[in-house]
Short mmCIF file of the C-alpha atoms (twelve columns), coordinates in Angstrom:
data_MODEL
# 
_entry.id   MODEL 
# 
loop_
_atom_site.group_PDB 
_atom_site.id 
_atom_site.type_symbol 
_atom_site.label_atom_id 
_atom_site.label_alt_id 
_atom_site.label_comp_id 
_atom_site.label_asym_id 
_atom_site.label_seq_id 
_atom_site.Cartn_x 
_atom_site.Cartn_y 
_atom_site.Cartn_z 
_atom_site.pdbx_PDB_model_num 
ATOM 1   C CA . UNK A 1   -4.802  -28.514 19.461 1 
ATOM 2   C CA . UNK A 2   -8.171  -29.245 17.977 1 
ATOM 3   C CA . UNK A 3   -10.750 -26.508 18.611 1 
ATOM 4   C CA . UNK A 4   -8.646  -24.884 21.313 1 
ATOM 5   C CA . UNK A 5   -8.643  -21.344 19.938 1 
ATOM 6   C CA . UNK A 6   -9.729  -19.078 22.733 1 
ATOM 7   C CA . UNK A 7   -11.670 -15.843 22.564 1 
ATOM 8   C CA . UNK A 8   -10.421 -12.733 24.327 1 
ATOM 9   C CA . UNK A 9   -13.054 -13.316 27.024 1 
ATOM 10  C CA . UNK A 10  -11.804 -16.880 27.552 1 
ATOM 11  C CA . UNK A 11  -8.191  -15.677 27.796 1 
ATOM 12  C CA . UNK A 12  -9.287  -13.049 30.323 1 
ATOM 13  C CA . UNK A 13  -11.050 -15.720 32.405 1 
ATOM 14  C CA . UNK A 14  -7.987  -17.986 32.222 1 
ATOM 15  C CA . UNK A 15  -5.706  -15.121 33.303 1 
ATOM 16  C CA . UNK A 16  -8.051  -14.303 36.189 1 
ATOM 17  C CA . UNK A 17  -7.939  -17.912 37.397 1 
ATOM 18  C CA . UNK A 18  -4.139  -17.899 37.061 1 
ATOM 19  C CA . UNK A 19  -3.942  -14.862 39.359 1 
ATOM 20  C CA . UNK A 20  -5.961  -16.716 41.980 1 
ATOM 21  C CA . UNK A 21  -9.592  -16.326 42.869 1 
ATOM 22  C CA . UNK A 22  -10.526 -15.118 46.304 1 
ATOM 23  C CA . UNK A 23  -14.130 -15.865 47.105 1 
ATOM 24  C CA . UNK A 24  -16.717 -16.172 44.365 1 
ATOM 25  C CA . UNK A 25  -15.480 -16.296 40.741 1 
ATOM 26  C CA . UNK A 26  -16.347 -13.358 38.493 1 
ATOM 27  C CA . UNK A 27  -19.016 -13.514 35.807 1 
ATOM 28  C CA . UNK A 28  -16.246 -13.810 33.212 1 
ATOM 29  C CA . UNK A 29  -14.894 -16.952 34.855 1 
ATOM 30  C CA . UNK A 30  -18.404 -18.323 35.316 1 
ATOM 31  C CA . UNK A 31  -19.237 -17.805 31.632 1 
ATOM 32  C CA . UNK A 32  -16.114 -19.541 30.413 1 
ATOM 33  C CA . UNK A 33  -15.304 -22.165 33.040 1 
ATOM 34  C CA . UNK A 34  -17.209 -25.018 31.392 1 
ATOM 35  C CA . UNK A 35  -15.327 -24.739 28.090 1 
ATOM 36  C CA . UNK A 36  -11.952 -24.034 29.734 1 
ATOM 37  C CA . UNK A 37  -12.449 -27.086 31.954 1 
ATOM 38  C CA . UNK A 38  -13.566 -29.185 28.975 1 
ATOM 39  C CA . UNK A 39  -10.379 -28.439 27.038 1 
ATOM 40  C CA . UNK A 40  -8.349  -29.042 30.210 1 
ATOM 41  C CA . UNK A 41  -7.067  -25.465 30.703 1 
ATOM 42  C CA . UNK A 42  -8.523  -25.203 34.212 1 
ATOM 43  C CA . UNK A 43  -9.468  -27.762 36.841 1 
ATOM 44  C CA . UNK A 44  -11.791 -27.786 39.808 1 
ATOM 45  C CA . UNK A 45  -10.681 -29.208 43.143 1 
ATOM 46  C CA . UNK A 46  -13.132 -31.131 45.333 1 
ATOM 47  C CA . UNK A 47  -13.380 -28.137 47.637 1 
ATOM 48  C CA . UNK A 48  -14.444 -25.934 44.700 1 
ATOM 49  C CA . UNK A 49  -11.139 -24.162 44.102 1 
ATOM 50  C CA . UNK A 50  -10.349 -23.420 40.468 1 
ATOM 51  C CA . UNK A 51  -6.779  -23.648 39.208 1 
ATOM 52  C CA . UNK A 52  -4.982  -23.368 35.890 1 
ATOM 53  C CA . UNK A 53  -3.500  -26.578 34.499 1 
ATOM 54  C CA . UNK A 54  -0.060  -26.804 32.873 1 
ATOM 55  C CA . UNK A 55  -1.811  -26.729 29.500 1 
ATOM 56  C CA . UNK A 56  -3.576  -23.505 30.534 1 
ATOM 57  C CA . UNK A 57  -0.306  -21.940 31.720 1 
ATOM 58  C CA . UNK A 58  1.274   -22.808 28.378 1 
ATOM 59  C CA . UNK A 59  -1.617  -21.178 26.498 1 
ATOM 60  C CA . UNK A 60  -1.266  -17.987 28.545 1 
ATOM 61  C CA . UNK A 61  2.502   -17.899 27.952 1 
ATOM 62  C CA . UNK A 62  2.115   -18.420 24.213 1 
ATOM 63  C CA . UNK A 63  -0.447  -15.624 24.099 1 
ATOM 64  C CA . UNK A 64  2.046   -13.340 25.863 1 
ATOM 65  C CA . UNK A 65  4.616   -14.268 23.192 1 
ATOM 66  C CA . UNK A 66  2.211   -13.424 20.360 1 
ATOM 67  C CA . UNK A 67  1.255   -10.129 22.014 1 
ATOM 68  C CA . UNK A 68  4.968   -9.300  22.426 1 
ATOM 69  C CA . UNK A 69  5.593   -9.971  18.719 1 
ATOM 70  C CA . UNK A 70  2.650   -7.730  17.784 1 
ATOM 71  C CA . UNK A 71  3.909   -5.000  20.107 1 
ATOM 72  C CA . UNK A 72  7.463   -5.151  18.706 1 
ATOM 73  C CA . UNK A 73  6.147   -5.117  15.142 1 
ATOM 74  C CA . UNK A 74  4.305   -1.865  15.923 1 
ATOM 75  C CA . UNK A 75  6.844   -0.353  18.326 1 
ATOM 76  C CA . UNK A 76  10.434  -1.577  18.010 1 
ATOM 77  C CA . UNK A 77  12.236  -1.308  21.336 1 
ATOM 78  C CA . UNK A 78  9.054   -1.682  23.396 1 
ATOM 79  C CA . UNK A 79  9.433   -3.345  26.780 1 
ATOM 80  C CA . UNK A 80  8.566   -7.048  26.968 1 
ATOM 81  C CA . UNK A 81  8.776   -9.558  29.805 1 
ATOM 82  C CA . UNK A 82  12.136  -11.251 30.338 1 
ATOM 83  C CA . UNK A 83  10.785  -14.824 30.053 1 
ATOM 84  C CA . UNK A 84  9.027   -13.957 26.780 1 
ATOM 85  C CA . UNK A 85  12.142  -12.229 25.450 1 
ATOM 86  C CA . UNK A 86  14.259  -15.265 26.352 1 
ATOM 87  C CA . UNK A 87  12.056  -17.661 24.365 1 
ATOM 88  C CA . UNK A 88  11.563  -15.359 21.371 1 
ATOM 89  C CA . UNK A 89  15.295  -14.616 21.292 1 
ATOM 90  C CA . UNK A 90  16.171  -18.304 21.469 1 
ATOM 91  C CA . UNK A 91  13.801  -18.950 18.545 1 
ATOM 92  C CA . UNK A 92  15.357  -16.016 16.599 1 
ATOM 93  C CA . UNK A 93  12.016  -14.171 16.457 1 
ATOM 94  C CA . UNK A 94  13.503  -11.079 18.113 1 
ATOM 95  C CA . UNK A 95  16.968  -9.595  18.374 1 
ATOM 96  C CA . UNK A 96  18.489  -7.334  20.993 1 
ATOM 97  C CA . UNK A 97  19.066  -3.726  19.952 1 
ATOM 98  C CA . UNK A 98  20.421  -0.686  21.768 1 
ATOM 99  C CA . UNK A 99  16.915  0.357   22.766 1 
ATOM 100 C CA . UNK A 100 15.609  -3.084  23.747 1 
ATOM 101 C CA . UNK A 101 14.375  -5.638  21.221 1 
ATOM 102 C CA . UNK A 102 13.311  -5.634  17.583 1 
ATOM 103 C CA . UNK A 103 11.356  -8.232  15.660 1 
ATOM 104 C CA . UNK A 104 13.382  -10.178 13.087 1 
ATOM 105 C CA . UNK A 105 12.253  -11.198 9.586  1 
ATOM 106 C CA . UNK A 106 11.640  -14.712 10.986 1 
ATOM 107 C CA . UNK A 107 9.495   -13.167 13.718 1 
ATOM 108 C CA . UNK A 108 7.532   -11.154 11.158 1 
ATOM 109 C CA . UNK A 109 6.968   -14.309 9.128  1 
ATOM 110 C CA . UNK A 110 5.727   -16.190 12.188 1 
ATOM 111 C CA . UNK A 111 3.476   -13.290 13.148 1 
ATOM 112 C CA . UNK A 112 2.017   -13.251 9.633  1 
ATOM 113 C CA . UNK A 113 1.306   -16.990 9.914  1 
ATOM 114 C CA . UNK A 114 -0.395  -16.466 13.269 1 
ATOM 115 C CA . UNK A 115 -2.496  -13.619 11.899 1 
ATOM 116 C CA . UNK A 116 -3.480  -15.757 8.894  1 
ATOM 117 C CA . UNK A 117 -4.753  -18.463 11.275 1 
ATOM 118 C CA . UNK A 118 -6.854  -15.869 13.067 1 
ATOM 119 C CA . UNK A 119 -5.263  -16.355 16.484 1 
# 
């Protein structure tokens, strides 16, 4: 993934495209569409519709996983999405507790690595 780190604004544009655009795209999408298209996270149909590619969907899901780890590091037992919990649990990054989920030492280590990379 060479030079595919996204800014918050780019993630917001990608998420907006993923939700579906009715009518004219927002300024956020307009600002970021060239780069997102260049790194193959979104695609343009011949009729002008914008859609998220599989690569873009994967990036959004991984961001949700990182945000869930950050949330659980700050607030053990916080609610996280079921699909995110399933992956993080399978990878032993979180563990089920009575109140929900808690981040494991492996999860804390991974989160530290992510933070060190500046993601």
